[in-house]
N, C-alpha and C positions, 0 to 999 in steps of 0.2 A: 608619588603620583598614582592616582586611581587608574587601574587597568580596565580597559574597555575592549571587549571582543566583538568583532563583526564576523558573523557566520553567513556565508553565501550559499544558498540553494534555492533555485527558482522553481523546482518541482522534481519529481511528481509526488503524489500523495504517499505512496509506499516508501519512497526515499526519505521524505521528511519524518515519517514514523520511525524508520530505521535509524535516523539520526538522534531520536529522542533520548536513548540511554546515554549517549555522549554528552548531550546538553545537561542532563541531570548530573553526570559525573563532574562537569565543570562547576556547577553550583555547590556540590558537596565539597569539592577541593578548594574553591575560591568563593566563599559566600558573599564577599563584597564586590566581586567582579560584576561589571555591568555588561550584559549580553544583548547584542543587537542582531537581528535576523533580517537579511535581505531575501525576498522571495517574490513570486508572482502574485498579483492581486487575487487570483482565484483561490489561493491558499491562506488568505488572511485569517479565516475562521479557524483553520487547523493550527496555524501558528499561535493563536491565542490559547490553545490547549497544550502546547508543548512546555515542558518544565524548564524553568530557569530563564525564559526569554523575557527581557525587560521592555524591549521596544521592537516593533515590527516595521520594516520599510518595504515598499514595493516599487518595482519598476517593470514596465513592459516595453518591448522593442518599438511599439507604435508611438511611445512618448518621445522617442528620438534620443540621440546621443547627448544633446545639450542637457537634458534632464538628468542623465547619468552623471555628467560632469558636476552638475549642481549638487547632487547627492554626495559625491566624493568630497566636494568642498565643505559641505556641512559636517561630514564625518571628521575631516581634518580639524574643523573648528571645535568639535566636542571632544576631540582627543582620542580617537581610536588607536589603541596600542598594539592590538593583535588581530590577525585575520586568519580564519579557517575557510578555505575555498573548497566547498563540496560540489561545485559545479564547474569543472575546468572547461573554459571556453574563452574566446577572445574577449568578450565583454567582462567576464569575471577577472581575468588576468589583467585587463586594463584597469579595473578598479583597484586591484592590489598595487599596481604600478603607481597609480595616482596617490596612493596613501603611503608610499615609500617615505621613510625607512621603517615601516612597521614590521613586527615579527610575524611571519606568515608561513603557511604550509598549504599544500594542495592535495586534495584527494586523488588517489590513483587506484583505478579499478584493476583487480587481479585478472589477468587474461591468460588463458591456456591455449596452447598451440593445437590441441586435439579437440575433436568434436565427437558426438555420439557416444557409443559404448566405451570407447577408450577414455573418455572424460570422466565416466562414472567412478572409476577406480582411483582417481587422483584427488589429493587433498584440495578442498576448495574453501576459501574464506567466504563467509556470509557478507552481504552488503553492510550490515551493521558493524562488522569488524573492520571492513575497509574504511567506513566513515570515521571510526574511532581513531585511526592512525594519525591523521593530521592534528587532531585535538591533542593526542599524546605528544606529538613532536613539538607543538607550539607551547603547551602548558605543562609538559612533564607529568601528565596524569598517570596514575597506576591503572592497570587494566581492571575494570569493574568485575565483580563476581558474576554479574548477569548482564547480558545485552538484550534482555527482553524490552519491548517498547514501553514507554512511560507516557501517560497522558494525565493532565490535571484532573482531579476527582470531580470537578464541576461538570465534566461531560456526562456523568451518570446522574446528575441532579437537574438536568435541563427539563423545563416544563413544557417545551415546545413539542408539537406533534401528538400522535395518538398514544394512548396508554393501554397496555394489554389488560383485558378483563380477567378477573380471577378465574382460574380453571381452564383458560384457553392456552394453547401452545402455538408459538410462532416459529416458523422456519423461514429464514431469509434466503432467497435465491438471487445470485448475482450472475445474470446470463451474459453480460457483455464484458469486454476488456478494453474499451476505448477504441479510438479510431486507428491508433498505431498498433502494429503487430497483432492483427486480428486472428492470426493463426494460433493464438493462445486460448481461444474460446472453444469450449465444448459445443457440439452441434446443437442448434435450436431444437431439432426433432428429438434429440436425446433428453433435453430439458423438459420438453412436453411429456415424454414418457415417464420421466422421473417424477414430475409433479402429479401425474395421474396415479402413479403407484403410491406415493406418500399420502395423498388425499384418501385413497381407498383403504389403506392400512390404518390411518389415524383419523377417526371421525371428529376429533376435537381440534384438528390442526388447521391453522390458517397460514397461507403462503404469502410472503411479502417480497415483491420484486424490487431489488435495490440497484441503483445505478445513477448515472448522470443524465442530463437532458438528451444526450446522443443515444441512450438506450431506451428512450420512451417508446419509440415505434416498435422496436424489437419486443419489449415487454407486452405491448398491446397485441402483437401477433401471437405471442405465446399464449396469452389469455384466450384469444379467439380460437386457437387451435385446440385448446383444452376441452371445450364443450362442457360436459357435465362436471360440476365442481368449480366452475369459473367464479361463482359467487363467493367462494372461499379464498380468492386470490385478489390481492391489492397491489396496484401498480404505484410504487413510490419513486420511480425513476424521475429525476429532475425536480422532485418536490421539496427537497430539503438541502440546506447547505451542509458543509462537512460536519459541523458540530451537531446539527440536527440529525444527520444520518447516524452519527456515533451514538447519540442518545437513543435512537430507534433500535439500532443493533444491540445495544446493551440490554434490551428487554427480550431479545430473541433467545430461543433455546438452542438454535443451531443455525449456521450459515454455510451454504454450499456455493462454490464458485471457483473460478480459475485464478491465474496469476494477475491480479489487478488490485488497485488501491483499496477499495472497500473491504476486500478480504483481509488486508493487513490492519485496517481499522477495526474490523471485528476481532481479530486476534489481540489487538491492543486493549480492547474493553473487557476481554476475558471470557467471551462465550465460546462454546464448542465450534470448531471449524472443520470443514471437510473440503480440502483443496484438490482440484483436478489439474494435474501438471503434465504437459507434453513437451513442447519445444524449448522451454526455459529450464535452466538448471535449478533443481530443487534446493541443492546445497547452498546456492547463492541467494535466491530470491524467495525461498519458502517462507511462509508466515511464521514469525516467532511468537508463539501463542502462550498466554497465561493459563488458558483452560485446555481441555482435551482437544487434541488435534489428530486428524487422520489425513494423510496426504497421498493421493493415488497417482500412480505413474503408469505408463504403458508397460507391457510385458518386456522382459529383458531380451527376448528373441528379436524384438524390433531394434535394429542396430543404429538407426539414425538419430535417436534422441539421447540427450538434449542437443539440438543443433544451434539454438540461440539465434536463429535467422529471423529477419522481420517478416518473411513470407515463406510458405512451404514451396520448395523447389520442384516438387513432384506433381504429376498429373494423373488423371485416371483413378484407379483404386488406391494407389499409393498416396494420393493427395490427402494431407491431414491424417495420415495413418496413426500418428501418435495419439490424436484425440479420439479417433474412431475406435481404437482398440481398448479404450477405457469404457467398458460396457455399462449400459443402464442397470442391469441387475447388480453389478459390482458396486456402483454408487448408491443404489437404493438400499442394499444390505448394510453398507457402511453408515448411511444416514440414519436408518432405523436403530442401529446399534448405539449411535451417539445420543439419540433422543432419550431424555429421562422417562422412566416408566411411571 
């Protein structure tokens, strides 16, 4: 009987990218296995870039539970034999139950009891390692030599969007981190100062502001605050789907940003990345990069990081101290060092 695997992960961008090496490992071990992916509709374009995925299914909560039951019935008809649940929740566990008696495993995030400085000295699995474990349990896979992200090569061949003129250099700036956990973002004023410094130091440089529709207003505000040099800044926030953004990033010489999906996308396409990390654990969610990578964190004297909290619990001067203490000169120096001469 033909084996058919259903992988469940509704989001987010970085999580799906971190699952890509596991998907590739499946196809290398079982070339004839049919792999199905259930995700949110917003990630359909990315799903098309993931290795080894034969069919993509989508479901949104607004479609209702009846639509989910219908999907489960279709999967029973086509003969799903294995399930890897990378998004443990009531809805995904319900799907697994409806497909019983399939061979199934659920992703479990490694959790540590400690926070802040005490956490830094403890062994921490990366998200890509956590995602691989249920694949290993269900399919008996050997641990791959590398858990670097994998995207189909078509992402680099996309003809959509602008093409970098010869002799010009592009730096992508990712100023936002999405609506959730906004404490992961470097301060807007810091980004303005960084952009001013880069444009002054590099006369052939163009800055591309990258993000989703939610970051469009922020990008406009950064451009307005920049003043001189604003004509060398392009706002691409909300202008491209995920595959188009990946193709755009692939042409850049460097990307600078925080712990957010487009940063992981940049790492996956192989360009140099400069990450700014404060409240989140670098060992778990840092970008796994094919190219050069520099990941900046607060000074060790600041004991509260990483807290992994959705909001900063402090007020006054201590509010967002982890991000404030990663200075503009430090980031500027690291960015200039990464840019090709």
